[in-house]
Backbone as a chain_set.jsonl record, in Angstrom:
{"seq": "MEDRERPVNPAAATTIARRVEVHRLAVAGRQPEIARDVGGRVCRVWLRTSRFAAVEAMATATLTLGPDANSFYQRGWALSSTGRPRPALEDYQQALTMYRQAGHRGNEAATLNNIGRVYASQGDRQQALDHYHQALPIQREVGDRAGEAATLNNIGSVYDSQGDRQQALDHYHQSPPHPAGSRRPGRRSRHPVQHRDGPPGGR", "coords": {"N": [[-132.605, 119.726, 114.948], [-133.206, 121.654, 112.123], [-131.338, 123.236, 109.464], [-131.8, 126.707, 109.052], [-133.098, 128.811, 106.609], [-131.963, 132.007, 105.741], [-132.165, 135.435, 104.658], [-129.609, 136.293, 102.361], [-126.883, 138.325, 101.505], [-126.198, 138.885, 98.109], [-123.537, 139.281, 97.123], [-122.016, 138.474, 99.299], [-122.823, 135.834, 99.415], [-121.73, 134.87, 97.057], [-119.013, 135.089, 97.631], [-118.815, 133.266, 99.751], [-119.513, 130.914, 98.386], [-117.333, 130.673, 96.654], [-115.295, 130.283, 98.5], [-116.095, 127.878, 99.613], [-115.634, 126.183, 97.456], [-112.847, 126.494, 97.198], [-112.102, 125.343, 99.626], [-112.958, 122.706, 99.204], [-111.222, 121.918, 97.136], [-108.8, 122.203, 98.462], [-108.973, 120.242, 100.438], [-109.153, 117.963, 98.822], [-106.684, 118.145, 97.6], [-105.017, 117.723, 99.703], [-104.133, 119.86, 101.388], [-103.686, 121.074, 104.243], [-103.349, 123.567, 105.689], [-104.553, 125.562, 104.108], [-107.143, 124.508, 103.893], [-107.969, 124.56, 106.583], [-107.868, 127.293, 107.219], [-109.628, 128.534, 105.313], [-111.922, 126.937, 105.643], [-112.515, 127.442, 108.33], [-113.24, 130.154, 108.235], [-115.545, 130.071, 106.631], [-117.204, 128.412, 108.167], [-117.601, 129.983, 110.461], [-119.29, 131.968, 109.485], [-121.479, 130.403, 108.728], [-122.269, 129.311, 111.187], [-123.337, 131.542, 112.421], [-125.641, 131.814, 111.002], [-127.033, 129.576, 111.521], [-126.523, 127.231, 110.042], [-126.059, 124.393, 110.623], [-125.738, 121.681, 109.821], [-124.209, 121.97, 107.519], [-121.904, 123.12, 108.602], [-121.019, 121.005, 110.232], [-120.411, 119.09, 108.241], [-118.369, 120.386, 106.753], [-116.385, 120.874, 108.717], [-115.818, 118.255, 109.46], [-114.727, 117.297, 107.07], [-112.424, 118.881, 106.959], [-111.078, 117.879, 109.161], [-110.242, 115.428, 108.247], [-107.744, 115.871, 107.368], [-106.151, 115.935, 109.522], [-105.79, 116.609, 113.109], [-107.43, 119.554, 114.331], [-107.938, 122.378, 116.169], [-109.855, 124.489, 115.853], [-111.666, 123.351, 114.044], [-112.624, 121.151, 115.482], [-113.868, 122.593, 117.527], [-115.845, 124.091, 116.134], [-117.339, 122.04, 114.971], [-118.204, 120.796, 117.29], [-119.905, 122.791, 118.287], [-121.888, 122.746, 116.277], [-122.858, 120.115, 116.589], [-123.813, 120.176, 119.231], [-125.827, 122.058, 118.924], [-127.646, 120.691, 117.432], [-128.702, 118.775, 119.019], [-127.0, 116.683, 119.957], [-125.362, 115.892, 122.415], [-123.284, 114.209, 123.503], [-121.278, 113.52, 121.429], [-120.695, 116.181, 120.895], [-119.491, 117.101, 123.262], [-117.205, 115.51, 123.188], [-115.857, 116.564, 120.957], [-115.523, 119.244, 121.792], [-113.848, 118.813, 124.003], [-111.561, 117.861, 122.751], [-110.862, 120.169, 121.323], [-110.424, 121.903, 123.48], [-108.183, 120.782, 124.78], [-106.237, 121.164, 122.779], [-106.23, 123.968, 122.483], [-105.32, 124.706, 124.997], [-102.769, 123.572, 124.969], [-101.637, 125.156, 123.015], [-101.648, 127.561, 124.27], [-103.693, 129.377, 123.897], [-105.608, 131.438, 125.288], [-108.063, 132.88, 125.186], [-109.658, 131.35, 123.433], [-109.668, 128.99, 124.849], [-111.216, 129.718, 127.077], [-113.702, 130.29, 125.85], [-114.352, 127.76, 124.927], [-114.564, 126.315, 127.32], [-116.803, 127.605, 128.421], [-118.751, 126.829, 126.565], [-118.759, 124.072, 126.848], [-119.779, 123.989, 129.408], [-122.38, 124.876, 128.837], [-123.39, 122.707, 127.41], [-123.45, 120.718, 129.383], [-125.259, 121.965, 131.117], [-127.568, 121.909, 129.572], [-128.109, 119.26, 129.704], [-128.886, 118.926, 132.245], [-126.951, 118.632, 134.172], [-125.988, 120.357, 136.533], [-123.877, 120.928, 138.298], [-121.516, 120.218, 136.931], [-121.787, 122.005, 134.866], [-121.557, 124.494, 136.226], [-118.946, 124.197, 137.215], [-117.404, 124.344, 134.861], [-118.144, 126.851, 133.853], [-117.116, 128.473, 135.868], [-114.435, 128.031, 135.551], [-114.035, 129.226, 133.111], [-114.628, 131.954, 133.506], [-112.59, 133.58, 134.996], [-110.552, 133.554, 133.093], [-111.683, 134.828, 130.893], [-111.934, 137.362, 131.983], [-109.265, 137.923, 132.369], [-108.262, 138.1, 129.735], [-109.745, 140.153, 128.784], [-112.227, 139.777, 127.565], [-115.113, 140.949, 127.314], [-117.687, 140.483, 126.297], [-117.792, 137.686, 126.294], [-117.441, 137.274, 129.03], [-119.806, 138.42, 130.012], [-121.71, 136.683, 128.894], [-121.031, 134.282, 130.167], [-121.447, 134.912, 132.883], [-124.211, 135.341, 132.791], [-124.98, 132.76, 132.1], [-124.173, 131.337, 134.379], [-125.86, 132.569, 136.226], [-128.289, 131.633, 135.211], [-128.166, 128.914, 135.796], [-128.235, 128.923, 138.618], [-130.719, 130.124, 138.895], [-132.369, 128.133, 137.853], [-132.118, 126.321, 139.856], [-133.567, 127.444, 141.803], [-132.353, 129.311, 143.371], [-132.612, 132.333, 143.716], [-131.298, 134.621, 144.662], [-128.53, 134.171, 144.299], [-128.611, 133.932, 141.561], [-129.429, 136.547, 140.777], [-127.257, 137.99, 141.776], [-125.202, 137.206, 140.023], [-126.249, 137.947, 137.527], [-126.232, 140.704, 137.87], [-123.557, 141.266, 137.975], [-122.767, 141.229, 135.414], [-121.035, 142.719, 132.701], [-121.657, 145.997, 131.191], [-123.943, 145.935, 128.442], [-123.729, 146.26, 124.902], [-125.871, 148.337, 122.849], [-128.826, 146.734, 121.849], [-127.969, 144.173, 122.333], [-127.939, 141.059, 124.222], [-129.839, 141.203, 127.199], [-128.987, 141.489, 130.711], [-129.838, 138.803, 132.871], [-131.197, 137.189, 131.219], [-131.245, 134.035, 129.706], [-128.49, 133.016, 127.782], [-128.675, 132.539, 124.3], [-126.998, 131.382, 122.504], [-123.895, 129.607, 121.981], [-120.574, 130.712, 123.016], [-118.641, 132.397, 120.717], [-115.335, 131.754, 119.781], [-112.252, 133.663, 119.995], [-110.608, 134.775, 117.078], [-107.449, 133.974, 115.663], [-103.906, 133.303, 115.642], [-102.517, 130.207, 116.96], [-101.483, 130.35, 120.318], [-102.034, 132.954, 120.719], [-103.746, 135.523, 122.646]], "CA": [[-132.84, 121.084, 114.477], [-132.823, 121.798, 110.744], [-130.773, 124.519, 109.091], [-132.827, 127.683, 108.705], [-132.711, 129.71, 105.527], [-132.106, 133.421, 106.034], [-131.737, 136.246, 103.518], [-128.154, 136.415, 102.254], [-126.398, 139.293, 100.546], [-125.698, 138.147, 96.948], [-122.079, 139.349, 97.04], [-121.485, 137.62, 100.359], [-123.093, 134.45, 99.025], [-120.744, 134.515, 96.039], [-117.742, 134.905, 98.326], [-118.891, 131.998, 100.476], [-119.482, 129.827, 97.409], [-115.95, 130.535, 96.193], [-114.497, 129.698, 99.581], [-116.475, 126.466, 99.724], [-114.918, 125.464, 96.393], [-111.431, 126.47, 97.581], [-111.967, 124.348, 100.693], [-113.082, 121.372, 98.598], [-109.987, 121.639, 96.414], [-107.72, 122.054, 99.442], [-109.116, 118.924, 101.055], [-108.805, 116.974, 97.805], [-105.256, 118.244, 97.346], [-104.288, 117.487, 100.958], [-103.508, 121.116, 101.779], [-104.374, 121.341, 105.513], [-103.354, 124.966, 106.128], [-105.576, 126.275, 103.34], [-108.465, 123.974, 104.27], [-108.316, 125.023, 107.924], [-108.118, 128.732, 107.196], [-110.843, 128.832, 104.555], [-113.04, 126.256, 106.293], [-112.86, 128.16, 109.553], [-113.941, 131.394, 107.874], [-116.889, 129.733, 106.166], [-117.99, 127.872, 109.282], [-118.006, 131.077, 111.343], [-120.473, 132.587, 108.87], [-122.592, 129.451, 108.784], [-122.75, 129.193, 112.564], [-124.172, 132.712, 112.71], [-126.919, 131.671, 110.294], [-127.609, 128.288, 111.939], [-126.348, 126.174, 109.039], [-125.293, 123.457, 111.439], [-125.371, 120.487, 109.057], [-123.119, 122.357, 106.632], [-120.717, 123.271, 109.449], [-120.558, 119.666, 110.605], [-119.81, 118.442, 107.075], [-117.111, 121.028, 106.395], [-115.401, 120.617, 109.77], [-115.439, 116.844, 109.352], [-113.823, 117.192, 105.931], [-111.15, 119.478, 107.354], [-110.423, 116.988, 110.123], [-109.608, 114.302, 107.554], [-106.356, 116.265, 107.123], [-105.452, 115.927, 110.799], [-106.458, 117.336, 114.195], [-107.461, 121.007, 114.231], [-108.75, 122.842, 117.292], [-111.021, 125.26, 115.416], [-112.636, 122.446, 113.418], [-113.273, 120.435, 116.581], [-114.734, 123.544, 118.222], [-117.008, 124.429, 115.316], [-118.191, 120.859, 114.849], [-118.845, 120.631, 118.593], [-121.017, 123.752, 118.322], [-122.941, 122.239, 115.403], [-123.433, 118.915, 117.191], [-124.586, 120.601, 120.39], [-127.008, 122.791, 118.477], [-128.574, 119.757, 116.797], [-129.167, 117.79, 119.996], [-126.101, 115.54, 120.128], [-124.429, 116.382, 123.435], [-122.115, 113.369, 123.757], [-120.195, 113.826, 120.485], [-120.315, 117.589, 121.037], [-118.515, 117.178, 124.358], [-115.955, 114.909, 122.734], [-115.173, 117.538, 120.099], [-115.101, 120.377, 122.614], [-112.705, 118.409, 124.82], [-110.399, 117.845, 121.855], [-110.496, 121.567, 121.078], [-109.91, 122.479, 124.73], [-106.82, 120.284, 124.965], [-105.346, 121.791, 121.805], [-106.089, 125.39, 122.813], [-104.457, 124.808, 126.174], [-101.409, 123.279, 124.555], [-101.167, 126.294, 122.225], [-101.669, 128.762, 125.091], [-104.69, 130.319, 123.375], [-106.451, 131.568, 126.468], [-109.411, 133.298, 124.838], [-110.383, 130.213, 122.88], [-109.844, 128.054, 125.964], [-112.362, 130.171, 127.879], [-114.926, 130.108, 125.081], [-114.65, 126.327, 124.89], [-115.044, 125.949, 128.658], [-118.17, 128.097, 128.548], [-119.657, 126.037, 125.737], [-118.884, 122.767, 127.514], [-120.731, 124.22, 130.493], [-123.734, 124.952, 128.288], [-123.841, 121.349, 127.071], [-123.815, 120.065, 130.645], [-126.485, 122.59, 131.629], [-128.697, 121.43, 128.77], [-128.361, 117.875, 130.113], [-129.317, 118.936, 133.638], [-125.816, 118.423, 135.076], [-125.725, 121.734, 136.928], [-122.58, 121.083, 138.943], [-120.498, 120.24, 135.879], [-121.945, 123.272, 134.16], [-120.956, 125.549, 137.043], [-117.495, 123.991, 137.262], [-116.797, 124.835, 133.622], [-118.34, 128.299, 133.785], [-116.2, 129.135, 136.806], [-113.09, 127.969, 134.957], [-113.983, 130.169, 131.984], [-114.816, 133.357, 133.891], [-111.367, 134.35, 135.245], [-109.776, 133.68, 131.859], [-112.316, 135.883, 130.105], [-111.556, 138.641, 132.59], [-107.828, 138.089, 132.128], [-107.997, 138.501, 128.354], [-110.575, 141.306, 128.451], [-113.356, 139.386, 126.721], [-116.283, 141.389, 128.076], [-118.883, 139.807, 125.793], [-117.747, 136.329, 126.818], [-117.668, 137.353, 130.475], [-121.235, 138.663, 130.22], [-122.44, 135.454, 128.575], [-120.771, 133.282, 131.203], [-122.161, 135.331, 134.093], [-125.629, 135.051, 132.566], [-125.15, 131.306, 132.152], [-124.101, 130.95, 135.794], [-127.118, 133.008, 136.822], [-129.366, 130.755, 134.76], [-128.085, 127.655, 136.55], [-128.756, 129.18, 139.964], [-132.151, 130.38, 138.766], [-133.041, 126.848, 137.657], [-132.08, 125.635, 141.146], [-134.417, 128.18, 142.725], [-131.539, 130.22, 144.175], [-132.793, 133.604, 143.023], [-130.326, 135.624, 145.092], [-127.286, 133.899, 143.583], [-128.861, 134.256, 140.157], [-129.404, 138.001, 140.623], [-125.889, 138.452, 142.01], [-124.405, 137.002, 138.808], [-126.785, 138.797, 136.473], [-125.856, 142.095, 138.104], [-122.12, 141.409, 137.734], [-122.524, 141.23, 133.976], [-120.612, 144.03, 132.186], [-122.666, 146.673, 130.365], [-124.142, 145.346, 127.131], [-123.968, 147.225, 123.819], [-127.276, 148.469, 122.454], [-129.351, 145.672, 121.002], [-127.469, 142.849, 122.679], [-128.717, 140.35, 125.24], [-129.957, 141.883, 128.482], [-128.709, 140.645, 131.864], [-130.99, 138.123, 133.433], [-131.798, 136.316, 130.23], [-130.357, 132.942, 129.348], [-127.885, 133.209, 126.477], [-129.262, 131.612, 123.336], [-125.987, 130.791, 121.649], [-122.578, 129.442, 122.604], [-119.64, 131.814, 122.832], [-117.697, 132.223, 119.626], [-113.992, 132.036, 120.262], [-111.519, 134.688, 119.294], [-109.794, 134.295, 115.974], [-106.055, 134.345, 115.808], [-102.995, 132.164, 115.574], [-102.278, 129.528, 118.222], [-100.562, 131.064, 121.185], [-102.543, 134.293, 120.969], [-104.607, 135.684, 123.811]], "C": [[-132.356, 121.209, 113.035], [-132.194, 123.16, 110.505], [-131.888, 125.451, 108.649], [-132.309, 128.614, 107.626], [-132.96, 131.153, 105.946], [-131.662, 134.212, 104.816], [-130.224, 136.443, 103.537], [-127.822, 137.447, 101.202], [-125.793, 138.553, 99.361], [-124.174, 138.146, 96.842], [-121.437, 138.449, 98.086], [-121.681, 136.15, 100.006], [-122.092, 133.977, 97.988], [-119.388, 134.247, 96.667], [-117.716, 133.57, 99.065], [-118.798, 130.824, 99.505], [-118.069, 129.596, 96.884], [-115.082, 129.881, 97.261], [-114.822, 128.23, 99.786], [-115.733, 125.646, 98.672], [-113.423, 125.39, 96.684], [-111.197, 125.414, 98.657], [-112.026, 122.936, 100.115], [-111.79, 120.975, 97.889], [-108.82, 121.43, 97.374], [-107.773, 120.694, 100.121], [-108.685, 117.836, 100.061], [-107.303, 116.956, 97.533], [-104.39, 118.056, 98.57], [-103.468, 118.711, 101.347], [-104.149, 121.592, 103.095], [-104.416, 122.809, 105.918], [-104.423, 125.773, 105.406], [-106.964, 125.82, 103.756], [-108.894, 124.498, 105.635], [-108.658, 126.504, 107.936], [-109.447, 129.047, 106.513], [-112.063, 128.187, 105.211], [-113.476, 126.956, 107.56], [-113.639, 129.43, 109.273], [-115.381, 131.107, 107.451], [-117.763, 129.258, 107.322], [-118.424, 128.957, 110.249], [-119.247, 131.77, 110.798], [-121.675, 131.66, 109.007], [-123.131, 129.269, 110.195], [-123.661, 130.357, 112.921], [-125.534, 132.61, 112.048], [-127.528, 130.287, 110.503], [-127.542, 127.203, 110.865], [-125.493, 125.055, 109.639], [-124.872, 122.197, 110.681], [-124.202, 120.79, 108.125], [-121.816, 122.529, 107.412], [-120.149, 121.911, 109.817], [-119.84, 118.994, 109.445], [-118.456, 119.056, 106.729], [-116.032, 120.765, 107.44], [-114.921, 119.175, 109.716], [-114.474, 116.64, 108.195], [-112.449, 117.75, 106.271], [-110.373, 118.533, 108.268], [-109.858, 115.726, 109.482], [-108.14, 114.587, 107.268], [-105.532, 116.297, 108.399], [-106.173, 116.762, 111.836], [-106.35, 118.85, 114.01], [-108.43, 121.533, 115.275], [-110.005, 123.572, 116.834], [-112.091, 124.37, 114.794], [-113.355, 121.616, 114.478], [-114.275, 121.342, 117.283], [-116.013, 123.804, 117.428], [-117.925, 123.23, 115.114], [-118.893, 120.571, 116.168], [-120.042, 121.545, 118.746], [-122.191, 123.223, 117.499], [-123.635, 121.025, 116.015], [-124.299, 119.263, 118.401], [-125.892, 121.255, 119.974], [-128.043, 121.895, 117.813], [-128.881, 118.569, 117.704], [-128.319, 116.553, 120.148], [-125.009, 115.885, 121.131], [-123.178, 115.529, 123.608], [-120.991, 113.62, 122.739], [-119.764, 115.293, 120.53], [-119.263, 117.748, 122.129], [-117.18, 116.589, 123.945], [-115.166, 115.883, 121.87], [-114.684, 118.743, 120.898], [-113.886, 120.022, 123.476], [-111.437, 118.343, 123.985], [-109.909, 119.268, 121.6], [-109.854, 122.182, 122.313], [-108.467, 122.056, 124.966], [-105.846, 121.002, 124.032], [-105.164, 123.278, 122.072], [-105.184, 125.582, 124.022], [-103.0, 124.554, 125.809], [-100.797, 124.439, 123.782], [-101.087, 127.581, 123.04], [-102.653, 129.805, 124.604], [-105.8, 130.482, 124.399], [-107.891, 131.969, 126.128], [-110.247, 132.152, 124.302], [-110.609, 129.132, 123.931], [-111.085, 128.425, 126.777], [-113.677, 129.963, 127.145], [-115.335, 128.64, 125.049], [-115.169, 125.85, 126.236], [-116.486, 126.386, 128.855], [-119.141, 127.204, 127.779], [-119.812, 124.615, 126.256], [-119.883, 122.887, 128.663], [-122.163, 124.258, 129.996], [-124.27, 123.573, 127.917], [-124.27, 120.617, 128.338], [-125.112, 120.648, 131.207], [-127.708, 122.086, 130.875], [-129.07, 119.995, 129.125], [-128.785, 117.777, 131.576], [-128.215, 118.687, 134.636], [-125.319, 119.794, 135.533], [-124.349, 121.916, 137.55], [-121.448, 121.12, 137.919], [-120.573, 121.54, 135.09], [-121.267, 124.407, 134.931], [-119.44, 125.424, 137.103], [-116.822, 124.575, 136.022], [-116.984, 126.341, 133.458], [-117.333, 129.025, 134.689], [-114.74, 129.007, 136.38], [-112.949, 129.009, 133.846], [-113.906, 131.62, 132.445], [-113.512, 134.108, 134.165], [-110.496, 134.512, 134.002], [-110.36, 134.777, 130.987], [-111.986, 137.261, 130.665], [-110.083, 138.944, 132.334], [-107.551, 138.624, 130.731], [-108.867, 139.674, 127.902], [-111.724, 141.011, 127.522], [-114.657, 139.708, 127.451], [-117.566, 140.725, 127.598], [-118.94, 138.374, 126.311], [-118.006, 136.288, 128.313], [-119.152, 137.539, 130.776], [-122.049, 137.399, 129.967], [-122.261, 134.416, 129.664], [-121.475, 133.644, 132.507], [-123.657, 135.069, 133.955], [-125.896, 133.553, 132.644], [-125.101, 130.791, 133.592], [-125.403, 131.342, 136.495], [-128.275, 132.106, 136.448], [-129.368, 129.427, 135.513], [-128.655, 127.855, 137.956], [-130.263, 129.432, 139.935], [-132.925, 129.064, 138.632], [-133.053, 126.017, 138.942], [-132.975, 126.313, 142.18], [-133.665, 129.135, 143.624], [-131.548, 131.59, 143.505], [-131.749, 134.647, 143.417], [-128.99, 135.444, 144.381], [-127.447, 134.239, 142.1], [-128.759, 135.761, 139.934], [-127.997, 138.553, 140.812], [-125.045, 138.325, 140.741], [-124.937, 137.822, 137.637], [-126.289, 140.232, 136.631], [-124.358, 142.335, 137.958], [-121.793, 141.564, 136.264], [-122.112, 142.619, 133.51], [-121.704, 144.661, 131.353], [-122.723, 146.081, 128.971], [-124.303, 146.439, 126.09], [-125.449, 147.247, 123.451], [-127.675, 147.321, 121.549], [-128.867, 144.293, 121.359], [-128.309, 142.261, 123.801], [-128.718, 141.106, 126.552], [-129.58, 140.953, 129.617], [-129.988, 140.012, 132.386], [-131.707, 137.241, 132.448], [-130.785, 135.249, 129.838], [-129.792, 133.18, 127.953], [-128.38, 132.14, 125.521], [-128.213, 130.881, 122.523], [-124.703, 130.561, 122.439], [-121.713, 130.667, 122.354], [-118.713, 131.485, 121.675], [-116.32, 132.582, 120.126], [-113.35, 133.135, 119.462], [-110.723, 134.04, 118.161], [-108.35, 134.722, 116.216], [-105.175, 133.113, 115.798], [-102.861, 131.488, 116.917], [-101.231, 130.29, 119.022], [-101.009, 132.483, 121.451], [-103.407, 134.326, 122.197], [-106.028, 135.878, 123.363]], "O": [[-131.199, 120.896, 112.752], [-132.465, 124.119, 111.228], [-132.814, 125.034, 107.952], [-131.202, 129.143, 107.729], [-134.035, 131.485, 106.445], [-130.864, 133.719, 104.019], [-129.632, 136.721, 104.58], [-128.412, 137.449, 100.122], [-124.955, 137.674, 99.562], [-123.58, 137.12, 96.507], [-120.456, 137.755, 97.816], [-120.809, 135.321, 100.266], [-121.65, 132.828, 98.021], [-118.694, 133.302, 96.291], [-116.728, 132.837, 99.014], [-118.089, 129.853, 99.767], [-117.655, 128.453, 96.69], [-114.242, 129.033, 96.961], [-113.941, 127.428, 100.097], [-115.26, 124.546, 98.957], [-112.794, 124.357, 96.453], [-110.211, 124.678, 98.608], [-111.234, 122.073, 100.493], [-111.319, 119.845, 98.022], [-107.955, 120.588, 97.136], [-106.739, 120.068, 100.352], [-107.952, 116.912, 100.413], [-106.719, 115.904, 97.272], [-103.17, 118.208, 98.501], [-102.268, 118.614, 101.603], [-105.057, 122.423, 103.068], [-105.431, 123.261, 106.448], [-105.121, 126.577, 106.024], [-107.86, 126.642, 103.95], [-110.061, 124.842, 105.826], [-109.618, 126.924, 108.583], [-110.29, 129.747, 107.075], [-113.116, 128.815, 105.322], [-114.671, 127.056, 107.839], [-114.589, 129.752, 109.986], [-116.312, 131.804, 107.855], [-118.922, 129.655, 107.438], [-119.515, 128.869, 110.812], [-120.151, 132.121, 111.556], [-122.767, 132.103, 109.365], [-124.335, 129.091, 110.375], [-124.644, 130.182, 113.642], [-126.486, 133.254, 112.489], [-128.422, 129.873, 109.765], [-128.425, 126.347, 110.797], [-124.363, 124.813, 109.214], [-123.764, 121.699, 110.88], [-123.306, 119.962, 107.959], [-120.75, 122.132, 106.941], [-118.941, 121.689, 109.725], [-118.781, 118.395, 109.633], [-117.502, 118.333, 106.443], [-114.89, 120.466, 107.091], [-113.734, 118.91, 109.909], [-113.505, 115.891, 108.321], [-111.428, 117.161, 105.915], [-109.153, 118.409, 108.153], [-109.07, 115.021, 110.112], [-107.374, 113.674, 106.962], [-104.352, 116.645, 108.371], [-107.066, 117.54, 111.498], [-105.313, 119.362, 113.588], [-109.609, 121.177, 115.27], [-111.094, 123.321, 117.349], [-113.285, 124.6, 114.99], [-114.563, 121.402, 114.382], [-115.389, 120.924, 117.599], [-117.117, 123.745, 117.969], [-119.147, 123.378, 115.089], [-120.049, 120.148, 116.175], [-121.078, 121.136, 119.27], [-123.337, 123.243, 117.948], [-124.86, 120.918, 115.965], [-125.387, 118.712, 118.573], [-126.933, 121.036, 120.592], [-129.195, 122.296, 117.648], [-129.266, 117.499, 117.235], [-128.842, 115.476, 120.436], [-123.867, 116.141, 120.75], [-122.101, 116.077, 123.84], [-119.862, 113.905, 123.139], [-118.612, 115.614, 120.24], [-118.265, 118.444, 121.943], [-116.13, 117.116, 124.313], [-113.952, 116.016, 122.026], [-113.561, 119.207, 120.703], [-112.992, 120.85, 123.655], [-110.362, 118.723, 124.449], [-108.711, 119.545, 121.651], [-108.858, 122.897, 122.21], [-107.625, 122.883, 125.315], [-104.759, 121.401, 124.449], [-104.062, 123.803, 121.908], [-104.378, 126.511, 124.062], [-102.103, 125.246, 126.291], [-99.595, 124.687, 123.871], [-100.531, 128.578, 122.578], [-102.475, 130.994, 124.867], [-106.798, 129.761, 124.38], [-108.833, 131.448, 126.724], [-111.411, 132.0, 124.672], [-111.626, 128.439, 123.905], [-111.898, 127.567, 127.121], [-114.658, 129.514, 127.738], [-116.519, 128.316, 125.135], [-116.114, 125.063, 126.291], [-117.301, 125.635, 129.392], [-120.216, 126.865, 128.276], [-120.879, 124.018, 126.119], [-120.722, 122.01, 128.868], [-123.064, 123.736, 130.652], [-125.457, 123.296, 128.086], [-125.321, 119.975, 128.369], [-125.961, 119.913, 131.713], [-128.761, 121.86, 131.471], [-130.195, 119.559, 128.882], [-129.016, 116.682, 132.089], [-128.486, 118.542, 135.828], [-124.352, 120.326, 134.988], [-123.715, 122.953, 137.351], [-120.536, 121.94, 138.017], [-119.551, 122.102, 134.696], [-120.5, 125.183, 134.361], [-118.729, 126.427, 137.047], [-115.783, 125.228, 136.128], [-116.085, 127.03, 132.977], [-116.774, 130.056, 134.314], [-113.9, 129.798, 136.809], [-111.883, 129.597, 133.663], [-113.198, 132.426, 131.842], [-113.328, 135.193, 133.614], [-109.779, 135.505, 133.874], [-109.62, 135.57, 130.406], [-111.782, 138.213, 129.912], [-109.709, 140.095, 132.109], [-106.705, 139.5, 130.556], [-108.744, 140.139, 126.768], [-112.158, 141.883, 126.769], [-115.233, 138.851, 128.121], [-118.446, 140.431, 128.408], [-120.0, 137.897, 126.718], [-118.693, 135.397, 128.812], [-119.694, 136.902, 131.679], [-122.963, 137.078, 130.726], [-123.217, 133.744, 130.05], [-122.04, 132.771, 133.166], [-124.298, 134.623, 134.907], [-126.915, 133.126, 133.187], [-125.883, 129.922, 133.977], [-125.975, 130.559, 137.254], [-129.149, 131.839, 137.273], [-130.425, 128.882, 135.829], [-129.461, 127.052, 138.425], [-130.991, 129.01, 140.834], [-133.994, 128.9, 139.219], [-133.885, 125.125, 139.105], [-133.126, 125.82, 143.297], [-134.249, 129.714, 144.54], [-130.599, 131.957, 142.812], [-131.357, 135.469, 142.589], [-128.385, 136.41, 143.917], [-126.53, 134.767, 141.47], [-128.08, 136.206, 139.008], [-127.584, 139.471, 140.103], [-124.266, 139.222, 140.417], [-124.154, 138.337, 136.839], [-125.966, 140.896, 135.646], [-123.926, 143.481, 137.829], [-120.691, 141.975, 135.901], [-122.756, 143.603, 133.873], [-122.588, 143.962, 130.856], [-121.692, 145.76, 128.381], [-124.95, 147.451, 126.361], [-126.181, 146.292, 123.713], [-126.962, 146.976, 120.607], [-129.307, 143.317, 120.752], [-129.265, 142.879, 124.27], [-127.674, 141.605, 126.971], [-129.816, 139.749, 129.523], [-131.065, 140.607, 132.345], [-132.709, 136.611, 132.784], [-129.602, 135.54, 129.662], [-130.541, 133.512, 127.034], [-128.49, 130.97, 125.889], [-128.513, 129.856, 121.911], [-124.45, 131.233, 123.439], [-122.076, 131.548, 121.575], [-118.079, 130.431, 121.652], [-116.143, 133.588, 120.812], [-113.827, 133.505, 118.39], [-110.238, 132.916, 118.279], [-108.085, 135.713, 116.895], [-105.669, 131.994, 115.935], [-103.073, 132.137, 117.941], [-100.245, 130.797, 118.487], [-100.442, 133.159, 122.309], [-103.767, 133.281, 122.738], [-106.922, 136.033, 124.196]]}, "num_chains": 1, "name": "protein.A"}
């Protein structure tokens, strides 16, 4: 999948360009905290606009400064979105381990959901369900209603693909109310779940 060009606000583009340069200098100067913070901000924007190759390159550069959960997560998203499930799973597993060690429950749940999506895309429905069912109670625990809705829809999609329409409908109907303009229950989610931002150890 190639990166798709979308209209960009000129002011926002200037801000991103400045942050890209700050990230480059931070990597060159071996300043991991700056590189991780700035790189994470840029990659979140790029993921929303499907600039997956750019995300992969920036996250990889950040990781030259040492392990970083957010960089593993964002690179895993980029790899999964460009049809490379094996390395995507490797990155997601690295991120999952680090989020668990930090006690960052919201990010743990988002990573579990996205691992489930990779397995589902490969036809491994049981592994997909196992990861979705690990994510769901955590999302409810931390009050992540958007993540909960996405995971319930993903579970419903797996059951639907198995021909179990009743189980599919049961999960679609459990989905919390969606804000106007968002994905409707009963439709497969098109994107992975973005994790919550915040310091390690946050909820």
